NULUMBA-115153 format. One record per residue (C-alpha): residue in three letters; chain; x, y, z. Coordinates in Angstrom, 1 decimal. Example, Ala and Ser with C-alpha at 12.3 -4.5 7.8 and 13.67 -1.06 7.14 Angstrom:
<rs>
<rest ala, kette A, X 12.3, Y -4.5, Z 7.8>
<rest ser, kette A, X 13.7, Y -1.1, Z 7.1>
</rs>
This chain:
<rs>
<rest met, kette A, X 70.2, Y 136.6, Z 123.8>
<rest leu, kette A, X 72.1, Y 139.8, Z 122.8>
<rest val, kette A, X 75.3, Y 138.3, Z 125.0>
<rest lys, kette A, X 75.1, Y 134.7, Z 122.6>
<rest ser, kette A, X 74.5, Y 136.3, Z 120.2>
<rest ala, kette A, X 77.6, Y 138.9, Z 120.7>
<rest phe, kette A, X 80.0, Y 136.0, Z 121.9>
<rest ala, kette A, X 79.1, Y 133.5, Z 118.8>
<rest leu, kette A, X 80.0, Y 136.3, Z 116.2>
<rest leu, kette A, X 82.8, Y 137.3, Z 118.3>
<rest ala, kette A, X 83.9, Y 133.0, Z 118.4>
<rest phe, kette A, X 83.4, Y 132.8, Z 114.6>
<rest thr, kette A, X 85.3, Y 136.0, Z 113.7>
<rest ala, kette A, X 88.2, Y 134.7, Z 115.5>
<rest phe, kette A, X 87.9, Y 131.7, Z 113.7>
<rest cys, kette A, X 87.9, Y 133.1, Z 110.2>
<rest leu, kette A, X 91.3, Y 135.4, Z 111.0>
<rest val, kette A, X 93.1, Y 132.2, Z 111.9>
<rest ala, kette A, X 91.3, Y 130.1, Z 109.3>
<rest asp, kette A, X 94.9, Y 130.8, Z 106.7>
<rest phe, kette A, X 97.1, Y 129.3, Z 109.8>
<rest leu, kette A, X 95.0, Y 127.3, Z 110.4>
<rest leu, kette A, X 94.8, Y 125.0, Z 107.1>
<rest pro, kette A, X 97.9, Y 122.4, Z 108.0>
<rest val, kette A, X 95.8, Y 121.8, Z 110.7>
<rest leu, kette A, X 93.0, Y 121.3, Z 108.9>
<rest ile, kette A, X 93.8, Y 119.5, Z 106.3>
<rest ser, kette A, X 95.6, Y 116.9, Z 108.9>
<rest ile, kette A, X 92.5, Y 116.2, Z 110.4>
<rest ala, kette A, X 91.6, Y 114.7, Z 107.1>
<rest phe, kette A, X 93.6, Y 113.0, Z 106.3>
<rest ser, kette A, X 93.8, Y 111.5, Z 110.5>
<rest tyr, kette A, X 90.1, Y 110.4, Z 109.9>
<rest leu, kette A, X 90.7, Y 109.2, Z 106.5>
<rest leu, kette A, X 92.9, Y 106.9, Z 108.4>
<rest tyr, kette A, X 91.4, Y 106.0, Z 111.0>
<rest pro, kette A, X 90.2, Y 102.8, Z 110.4>
<rest ile, kette A, X 93.2, Y 101.9, Z 109.1>
<rest val, kette A, X 95.1, Y 102.3, Z 111.6>
<rest arg, kette A, X 91.8, Y 100.4, Z 114.4>
<rest thr, kette A, X 91.8, Y 98.2, Z 111.9>
<rest leu, kette A, X 95.5, Y 97.4, Z 112.2>
<rest glu, kette A, X 96.3, Y 97.6, Z 116.3>
<rest lys, kette A, X 93.3, Y 94.9, Z 116.5>
<rest ile, kette A, X 95.7, Y 92.4, Z 115.1>
<rest thr, kette A, X 97.7, Y 90.3, Z 117.5>
<rest trp, kette A, X 100.2, Y 87.9, Z 118.3>
<rest gly, kette A, X 101.6, Y 85.8, Z 120.4>
<rest arg, kette A, X 100.2, Y 86.0, Z 123.9>
<rest asp, kette A, X 97.6, Y 88.5, Z 122.6>
<rest arg, kette A, X 100.5, Y 91.2, Z 122.0>
<rest arg, kette A, X 98.8, Y 94.0, Z 120.0>
<rest met, kette A, X 100.5, Y 96.1, Z 117.9>
<rest pro, kette A, X 101.6, Y 99.1, Z 118.8>
<rest ser, kette A, X 100.3, Y 102.5, Z 117.7>
<rest ala, kette A, X 103.3, Y 104.0, Z 115.7>
<rest val, kette A, X 103.6, Y 100.6, Z 113.7>
<rest ala, kette A, X 100.2, Y 100.8, Z 113.1>
<rest val, kette A, X 100.6, Y 104.0, Z 112.3>
<rest leu, kette A, X 103.2, Y 103.8, Z 109.9>
<rest leu, kette A, X 102.1, Y 101.4, Z 108.0>
<rest ser, kette A, X 98.7, Y 102.8, Z 107.7>
<rest phe, kette A, X 100.5, Y 105.7, Z 105.6>
<rest val, kette A, X 103.1, Y 102.7, Z 103.8>
<rest ile, kette A, X 99.0, Y 101.7, Z 102.3>
<rest phe, kette A, X 98.0, Y 104.9, Z 102.3>
<rest leu, kette A, X 100.8, Y 105.8, Z 99.8>
<rest leu, kette A, X 101.0, Y 102.7, Z 98.3>
<rest phe, kette A, X 97.6, Y 102.8, Z 97.0>
<rest met, kette A, X 98.4, Y 106.0, Z 96.2>
<rest ser, kette A, X 101.0, Y 104.6, Z 93.6>
<rest ala, kette A, X 99.0, Y 102.2, Z 92.3>
<rest ala, kette A, X 96.3, Y 104.7, Z 91.1>
<rest leu, kette A, X 98.4, Y 107.3, Z 89.7>
<rest gln, kette A, X 100.1, Y 104.6, Z 87.8>
<rest ile, kette A, X 96.3, Y 103.3, Z 86.2>
<rest leu, kette A, X 95.2, Y 106.5, Z 86.1>
<rest met, kette A, X 97.9, Y 109.2, Z 85.5>
<rest val, kette A, X 99.5, Y 108.9, Z 81.7>
<rest pro, kette A, X 95.9, Y 109.1, Z 80.1>
<rest leu, kette A, X 94.5, Y 111.6, Z 82.8>
<rest val, kette A, X 97.8, Y 113.9, Z 81.8>
<rest thr, kette A, X 97.2, Y 113.3, Z 78.1>
<rest gln, kette A, X 93.7, Y 113.7, Z 78.1>
<rest val, kette A, X 94.5, Y 117.2, Z 80.3>
<rest asn, kette A, X 97.5, Y 118.5, Z 77.8>
<rest thr, kette A, X 95.4, Y 117.6, Z 74.5>
<rest leu, kette A, X 91.8, Y 119.7, Z 76.4>
<rest thr, kette A, X 95.2, Y 122.5, Z 77.3>
<rest lys, kette A, X 95.4, Y 122.7, Z 73.5>
<rest ala, kette A, X 91.8, Y 122.9, Z 72.6>
<rest leu, kette A, X 90.3, Y 125.1, Z 74.2>
<rest pro, kette A, X 91.8, Y 128.5, Z 71.5>
<rest gly, kette A, X 89.5, Y 126.1, Z 69.7>
<rest phe, kette A, X 87.1, Y 125.9, Z 72.1>
<rest ala, kette A, X 87.1, Y 129.8, Z 72.6>
<rest ala, kette A, X 87.0, Y 130.4, Z 68.7>
<rest gln, kette A, X 84.3, Y 127.8, Z 68.6>
<rest val, kette A, X 82.2, Y 129.7, Z 71.1>
<rest ser, kette A, X 82.2, Y 133.1, Z 70.0>
<rest ala, kette A, X 81.2, Y 132.1, Z 66.7>
<rest thr, kette A, X 78.2, Y 130.3, Z 68.5>
<rest met, kette A, X 77.5, Y 133.8, Z 70.2>
<rest asn, kette A, X 77.8, Y 135.6, Z 67.7>
<rest trp, kette A, X 75.2, Y 133.4, Z 65.6>
<rest phe, kette A, X 73.1, Y 133.7, Z 68.4>
<rest phe, kette A, X 73.2, Y 137.3, Z 69.3>
<rest gly, kette A, X 75.4, Y 138.6, Z 66.4>
<rest pro, kette A, X 74.5, Y 142.3, Z 65.2>
<rest glu, kette A, X 72.4, Y 140.0, Z 62.1>
<rest ala, kette A, X 70.6, Y 138.7, Z 64.7>
<rest arg, kette A, X 69.8, Y 141.4, Z 67.0>
<rest ala, kette A, X 68.6, Y 143.6, Z 64.1>
<rest ala, kette A, X 66.1, Y 141.9, Z 63.3>
<rest leu, kette A, X 64.8, Y 142.1, Z 67.6>
<rest pro, kette A, X 63.0, Y 145.0, Z 69.1>
<rest ala, kette A, X 65.5, Y 148.1, Z 70.9>
<rest asn, kette A, X 64.7, Y 146.3, Z 74.3>
<rest val, kette A, X 65.5, Y 142.9, Z 73.9>
<rest gln, kette A, X 68.8, Y 144.6, Z 72.2>
<rest ala, kette A, X 69.7, Y 146.3, Z 75.2>
<rest leu, kette A, X 68.8, Y 143.6, Z 77.3>
<rest ile, kette A, X 70.9, Y 141.0, Z 75.6>
<rest asn, kette A, X 73.7, Y 143.3, Z 75.5>
<rest glu, kette A, X 73.3, Y 144.1, Z 79.9>
<rest ala, kette A, X 73.4, Y 140.0, Z 79.9>
<rest leu, kette A, X 76.2, Y 139.7, Z 77.8>
<rest thr, kette A, X 77.7, Y 142.2, Z 80.2>
<rest thr, kette A, X 76.8, Y 140.5, Z 83.0>
<rest ala, kette A, X 77.8, Y 137.2, Z 82.3>
<rest gly, kette A, X 81.6, Y 138.3, Z 80.9>
<rest arg, kette A, X 82.1, Y 140.2, Z 84.7>
<rest asn, kette A, X 81.0, Y 137.1, Z 86.3>
<rest val, kette A, X 83.3, Y 135.1, Z 84.8>
<rest met, kette A, X 85.8, Y 137.3, Z 85.1>
<rest ala, kette A, X 85.1, Y 137.3, Z 89.0>
<rest leu, kette A, X 84.8, Y 133.7, Z 88.6>
<rest phe, kette A, X 88.8, Y 133.4, Z 87.3>
<rest gln, kette A, X 89.8, Y 135.9, Z 89.1>
<rest asp, kette A, X 88.2, Y 134.6, Z 93.0>
<rest leu, kette A, X 90.4, Y 130.9, Z 91.7>
<rest ile, kette A, X 93.4, Y 132.3, Z 90.7>
<rest ser, kette A, X 93.2, Y 134.7, Z 94.4>
<rest ser, kette A, X 92.2, Y 130.8, Z 95.9>
<rest thr, kette A, X 95.3, Y 129.4, Z 93.9>
<rest phe, kette A, X 98.3, Y 131.8, Z 95.5>
<rest arg, kette A, X 96.2, Y 131.9, Z 98.6>
<rest val, kette A, X 96.9, Y 127.5, Z 98.6>
<rest ala, kette A, X 100.4, Y 128.3, Z 97.2>
<rest arg, kette A, X 101.0, Y 130.6, Z 99.8>
<rest ser, kette A, X 101.0, Y 128.0, Z 102.2>
<rest met, kette A, X 102.6, Y 124.8, Z 100.6>
<rest ala, kette A, X 105.0, Y 125.9, Z 102.8>
<rest ser, kette A, X 103.5, Y 124.7, Z 105.6>
<rest met, kette A, X 101.7, Y 122.1, Z 104.2>
<rest val, kette A, X 105.5, Y 120.5, Z 105.2>
<rest leu, kette A, X 104.0, Y 120.2, Z 108.7>
<rest val, kette A, X 100.9, Y 117.8, Z 107.6>
<rest pro, kette A, X 102.5, Y 114.3, Z 107.6>
<rest phe, kette A, X 104.6, Y 115.4, Z 111.0>
<rest leu, kette A, X 101.0, Y 116.3, Z 112.7>
<rest thr, kette A, X 99.0, Y 113.9, Z 110.9>
<rest phe, kette A, X 101.5, Y 111.1, Z 112.8>
<rest tyr, kette A, X 100.5, Y 112.6, Z 116.1>
<rest phe, kette A, X 96.5, Y 113.1, Z 115.7>
<rest leu, kette A, X 96.8, Y 109.4, Z 115.0>
<rest lys, kette A, X 99.8, Y 107.6, Z 117.4>
<rest asp, kette A, X 98.4, Y 110.2, Z 120.3>
<rest trp, kette A, X 94.4, Y 111.1, Z 119.6>
<rest arg, kette A, X 94.0, Y 110.0, Z 123.2>
<rest thr, kette A, X 96.4, Y 111.6, Z 125.0>
<rest leu, kette A, X 95.2, Y 114.9, Z 123.5>
<rest lys, kette A, X 91.6, Y 114.7, Z 123.9>
<rest ala, kette A, X 92.7, Y 114.2, Z 127.8>
<rest met, kette A, X 94.5, Y 117.6, Z 127.4>
<rest ala, kette A, X 92.1, Y 119.3, Z 125.8>
<rest val, kette A, X 90.0, Y 118.1, Z 128.4>
<rest lys, kette A, X 91.7, Y 119.2, Z 131.2>
<rest val, kette A, X 91.5, Y 123.1, Z 130.6>
<rest phe, kette A, X 87.8, Y 122.4, Z 131.6>
<rest pro, kette A, X 87.2, Y 123.4, Z 135.1>
<rest tyr, kette A, X 86.3, Y 119.3, Z 137.0>
<rest asp, kette A, X 82.5, Y 119.9, Z 136.8>
<rest arg, kette A, X 82.3, Y 119.8, Z 132.8>
<rest gln, kette A, X 85.2, Y 117.6, Z 132.1>
<rest ala, kette A, X 82.7, Y 114.7, Z 132.0>
<rest leu, kette A, X 80.8, Y 116.8, Z 129.8>
<rest ala, kette A, X 83.0, Y 118.0, Z 127.6>
<rest glu, kette A, X 84.7, Y 114.6, Z 126.8>
<rest lys, kette A, X 81.0, Y 114.5, Z 125.3>
<rest val, kette A, X 81.2, Y 117.2, Z 123.1>
<rest leu, kette A, X 84.3, Y 116.2, Z 121.7>
<rest glu, kette A, X 83.8, Y 112.4, Z 122.2>
<rest asp, kette A, X 80.1, Y 113.8, Z 119.2>
<rest ile, kette A, X 82.1, Y 116.1, Z 117.7>
<rest gly, kette A, X 84.6, Y 113.0, Z 116.1>
<rest ser, kette A, X 82.6, Y 110.8, Z 115.7>
<rest met, kette A, X 80.8, Y 112.8, Z 113.6>
<rest leu, kette A, X 83.8, Y 114.2, Z 111.1>
<rest cys, kette A, X 85.2, Y 110.4, Z 111.2>
<rest thr, kette A, X 81.6, Y 109.4, Z 109.2>
<rest tyr, kette A, X 81.7, Y 112.4, Z 107.6>
<rest val, kette A, X 84.9, Y 111.4, Z 106.1>
<rest asp, kette A, X 84.8, Y 108.4, Z 105.3>
<rest asn, kette A, X 81.3, Y 108.7, Z 103.6>
<rest met, kette A, X 82.7, Y 111.4, Z 101.5>
<rest leu, kette A, X 85.6, Y 109.7, Z 100.0>
<rest lys, kette A, X 83.1, Y 106.4, Z 99.5>
<rest leu, kette A, X 80.9, Y 109.4, Z 97.4>
<rest cys, kette A, X 83.6, Y 111.3, Z 95.5>
<rest leu, kette A, X 84.4, Y 107.5, Z 94.4>
<rest val, kette A, X 81.4, Y 106.7, Z 93.3>
<rest ala, kette A, X 80.7, Y 109.4, Z 91.6>
<rest ala, kette A, X 83.9, Y 109.8, Z 89.8>
<rest gly, kette A, X 83.9, Y 105.5, Z 88.6>
<rest cys, kette A, X 79.7, Y 106.8, Z 87.7>
<rest leu, kette A, X 80.3, Y 109.7, Z 85.9>
<rest thr, kette A, X 83.5, Y 108.5, Z 84.3>
<rest val, kette A, X 81.6, Y 105.4, Z 82.9>
<rest gly, kette A, X 78.8, Y 107.5, Z 82.0>
<rest asn, kette A, X 80.2, Y 109.9, Z 79.8>
<rest tyr, kette A, X 82.3, Y 107.5, Z 78.4>
<rest val, kette A, X 79.6, Y 104.8, Z 76.7>
<rest leu, kette A, X 78.0, Y 108.3, Z 75.6>
<rest gly, kette A, X 81.2, Y 109.2, Z 73.5>
<rest val, kette A, X 82.2, Y 112.8, Z 75.5>
<rest gln, kette A, X 85.8, Y 114.0, Z 75.1>
<rest tyr, kette A, X 88.5, Y 114.2, Z 78.5>
<rest thr, kette A, X 86.7, Y 111.9, Z 80.3>
<rest leu, kette A, X 89.0, Y 111.3, Z 83.1>
<rest val, kette A, X 89.4, Y 115.1, Z 83.2>
<rest leu, kette A, X 85.0, Y 115.2, Z 83.7>
<rest gly, kette A, X 85.6, Y 112.0, Z 86.3>
<rest leu, kette A, X 88.3, Y 114.3, Z 87.9>
<rest leu, kette A, X 86.4, Y 116.9, Z 88.4>
<rest ala, kette A, X 83.5, Y 114.8, Z 89.5>
<rest met, kette A, X 85.3, Y 113.8, Z 92.3>
<rest leu, kette A, X 86.6, Y 116.9, Z 93.3>
<rest thr, kette A, X 83.0, Y 118.6, Z 92.9>
<rest glu, kette A, X 81.3, Y 116.3, Z 94.9>
<rest leu, kette A, X 83.1, Y 118.2, Z 98.2>
<rest ile, kette A, X 81.3, Y 120.7, Z 98.0>
<rest pro, kette A, X 77.7, Y 120.4, Z 98.8>
<rest leu, kette A, X 74.7, Y 121.4, Z 96.3>
<rest val, kette A, X 76.8, Y 123.5, Z 94.7>
<rest gly, kette A, X 79.8, Y 121.6, Z 93.2>
<rest ser, kette A, X 76.6, Y 119.5, Z 91.3>
<rest val, kette A, X 75.4, Y 122.1, Z 89.5>
<rest val, kette A, X 79.4, Y 123.1, Z 88.2>
<rest gly, kette A, X 79.9, Y 119.1, Z 87.5>
<rest thr, kette A, X 77.3, Y 119.8, Z 85.5>
<rest leu, kette A, X 78.1, Y 122.7, Z 83.5>
<rest val, kette A, X 81.7, Y 121.9, Z 82.9>
<rest ala, kette A, X 80.0, Y 118.7, Z 81.4>
<rest val, kette A, X 77.4, Y 120.0, Z 79.1>
<rest phe, kette A, X 80.0, Y 122.9, Z 77.2>
<rest val, kette A, X 82.4, Y 120.4, Z 77.0>
<rest ala, kette A, X 79.5, Y 117.9, Z 75.2>
<rest leu, kette A, X 77.8, Y 121.1, Z 73.2>
<rest leu, kette A, X 81.1, Y 121.3, Z 71.4>
<rest gln, kette A, X 81.2, Y 117.6, Z 70.2>
<rest arg, kette A, X 77.2, Y 117.8, Z 69.0>
<rest pro, kette A, X 74.2, Y 120.3, Z 70.8>
<rest ala, kette A, X 72.5, Y 116.2, Z 71.2>
<rest leu, kette A, X 75.1, Y 115.3, Z 72.5>
<rest ala, kette A, X 74.9, Y 118.2, Z 75.2>
<rest leu, kette A, X 71.1, Y 117.4, Z 75.8>
<rest gln, kette A, X 71.8, Y 113.8, Z 76.7>
<rest val, kette A, X 74.9, Y 114.7, Z 79.3>
<rest leu, kette A, X 72.0, Y 117.1, Z 80.5>
<rest ile, kette A, X 69.8, Y 114.4, Z 81.3>
<rest phe, kette A, X 72.4, Y 111.8, Z 82.4>
<rest tyr, kette A, X 73.9, Y 114.0, Z 84.7>
<rest leu, kette A, X 70.2, Y 115.1, Z 86.3>
<rest val, kette A, X 69.3, Y 111.9, Z 86.7>
<rest tyr, kette A, X 72.3, Y 110.8, Z 88.3>
<rest tyr, kette A, X 72.7, Y 114.0, Z 90.6>
<rest gln, kette A, X 68.9, Y 112.5, Z 91.6>
<rest val, kette A, X 69.6, Y 108.8, Z 92.3>
<rest asp, kette A, X 72.6, Y 110.4, Z 94.8>
<rest ser, kette A, X 70.4, Y 113.0, Z 96.4>
<rest gln, kette A, X 67.4, Y 110.7, Z 96.6>
<rest val, kette A, X 69.5, Y 106.9, Z 97.1>
<rest ile, kette A, X 73.1, Y 106.7, Z 97.1>
<rest met, kette A, X 73.2, Y 109.9, Z 100.0>
<rest pro, kette A, X 71.1, Y 109.4, Z 101.9>
<rest thr, kette A, X 72.6, Y 104.9, Z 101.9>
<rest leu, kette A, X 76.1, Y 106.3, Z 103.1>
<rest val, kette A, X 75.6, Y 109.2, Z 105.0>
<rest gly, kette A, X 72.1, Y 108.0, Z 105.9>
<rest lys, kette A, X 71.8, Y 110.6, Z 109.2>
<rest ala, kette A, X 75.1, Y 111.3, Z 110.1>
<rest ile, kette A, X 74.9, Y 115.0, Z 109.6>
<rest thr, kette A, X 71.8, Y 116.5, Z 109.3>
<rest leu, kette A, X 71.6, Y 120.1, Z 107.5>
<rest his, kette A, X 69.0, Y 122.1, Z 106.2>
<rest pro, kette A, X 69.8, Y 122.3, Z 102.4>
<rest val, kette A, X 69.2, Y 126.1, Z 103.6>
<rest leu, kette A, X 72.7, Y 126.0, Z 106.1>
<rest ile, kette A, X 74.5, Y 124.6, Z 103.8>
<rest ile, kette A, X 74.5, Y 126.7, Z 101.0>
<rest leu, kette A, X 74.7, Y 129.6, Z 103.3>
<rest ser, kette A, X 78.0, Y 127.7, Z 105.3>
<rest val, kette A, X 79.4, Y 127.2, Z 101.4>
<rest ile, kette A, X 78.7, Y 131.2, Z 100.0>
<rest ile, kette A, X 80.7, Y 131.9, Z 103.4>
<rest gly, kette A, X 82.6, Y 129.8, Z 103.4>
<rest gly, kette A, X 83.8, Y 130.2, Z 99.5>
<rest lys, kette A, X 84.1, Y 133.8, Z 100.4>
<rest leu, kette A, X 86.2, Y 133.6, Z 103.1>
<rest ala, kette A, X 89.1, Y 131.4, Z 101.8>
<rest gly, kette A, X 88.2, Y 130.5, Z 98.8>
<rest val, kette A, X 87.9, Y 126.9, Z 97.3>
<rest ile, kette A, X 89.3, Y 125.5, Z 100.4>
<rest gly, kette A, X 86.5, Y 127.3, Z 102.0>
<rest leu, kette A, X 84.1, Y 125.8, Z 99.8>
<rest ile, kette A, X 85.3, Y 121.9, Z 100.7>
<rest phe, kette A, X 85.3, Y 122.6, Z 104.9>
<rest ala, kette A, X 82.0, Y 124.4, Z 105.1>
<rest val, kette A, X 80.3, Y 122.0, Z 105.8>
<rest pro, kette A, X 82.0, Y 120.6, Z 108.6>
<rest val, kette A, X 82.5, Y 123.4, Z 110.2>
<rest leu, kette A, X 78.6, Y 124.4, Z 110.1>
<rest ala, kette A, X 78.2, Y 120.5, Z 111.6>
<rest ile, kette A, X 80.8, Y 121.3, Z 114.3>
<rest ile, kette A, X 78.7, Y 124.6, Z 115.3>
<rest lys, kette A, X 75.6, Y 122.4, Z 115.2>
<rest ile, kette A, X 77.0, Y 120.3, Z 117.8>
<rest leu, kette A, X 78.3, Y 123.4, Z 119.8>
<rest tyr, kette A, X 75.1, Y 125.1, Z 119.7>
<rest gly, kette A, X 72.8, Y 122.3, Z 121.4>
<rest tyr, kette A, X 75.1, Y 121.9, Z 124.2>
<rest phe, kette A, X 75.5, Y 125.5, Z 125.1>
<rest trp, kette A, X 73.3, Y 127.8, Z 123.6>
<rest his, kette A, X 70.1, Y 127.3, Z 126.1>
<rest trp, kette A, X 73.2, Y 126.3, Z 128.8>
<rest gly, kette A, X 71.3, Y 128.0, Z 131.9>
<rest glu, kette A, X 67.9, Y 128.4, Z 131.0>
<rest pro, kette A, X 65.3, Y 126.7, Z 131.9>
<rest leu, kette A, X 63.3, Y 123.8, Z 130.2>
<rest pro, kette A, X 60.2, Y 123.6, Z 129.6>
<rest lys, kette A, X 57.2, Y 123.0, Z 130.9>
<rest glu, kette A, X 56.8, Y 120.3, Z 128.7>
<rest glu, kette A, X 59.9, Y 118.6, Z 128.7>
<rest glu, kette A, X 59.9, Y 119.2, Z 132.0>
<rest lys, kette A, X 57.0, Y 116.4, Z 132.0>
<rest ala, kette A, X 58.3, Y 113.9, Z 129.9>
<rest ile, kette A, X 61.4, Y 113.8, Z 132.6>
</rs>
């Protein structure tokens, strides 16, 4: 147990040290699994005497289809989205003044004077802690942004890596399998197939969840009369990538924007978001994801915390798939060489 724990800790430390360098590779892998269904469909097209489309052509066509889709989406959504972002940016100083006035109304000198001394001390401490946490959050966001900006130079590699991952994935898998001893290559191939199947399912289902969340919450906010619906929809799509924590962040931002319009509207938005995320967790997510990735919520929360600490926003997004890979490796190798329990031996 000690040897296994030390080896697992060493492997995790090595992964953390090279995580920044692996960012283009991780993004390329994500794009590969995103485009793979298109490539697989194109490769099935036949003509003549059962001639199939070459892999390279199918990959290039998948790039073209993806770019055309993104271009159409940008043409439809970019202008109103940029307009709302600019309006929101210009309104931020007014929002800050409104928030300050509200805080002074709740916790101003006149209101505090009527409270007991211990309650006043608690309020002061709470405000100080809240301010410190908000500043820490902004610092983390800024540092994450700069970290991603520093990595942008290597982002030019993403299209090329994605192309070769899609075109030569069978060759690359065979190369990885041949690294292992001959009597372990079948097991290595099975492990890689399980990891690939899990990642493909995860990327496909997360794309569906993000689109559903963006569409439902955008329409819901528009019906309720909330401003900046496209910005909130984009935020909902991005926060859907972060399990558990993302829904809380998206809800708080939407409630805050609605609160600056009317307190009653903020209550309506809060109820709407709570209802949606309950439906999302109980109906939408089980329907789309099913049992493809079965991870305990505690493990998901811990992985998100660790990922955010190590790599900021990128770590939050990639925390769950990395945890799922660790789970697969654990299932295959943690009890390697140990005798089976008597119950399992009887079952066999």
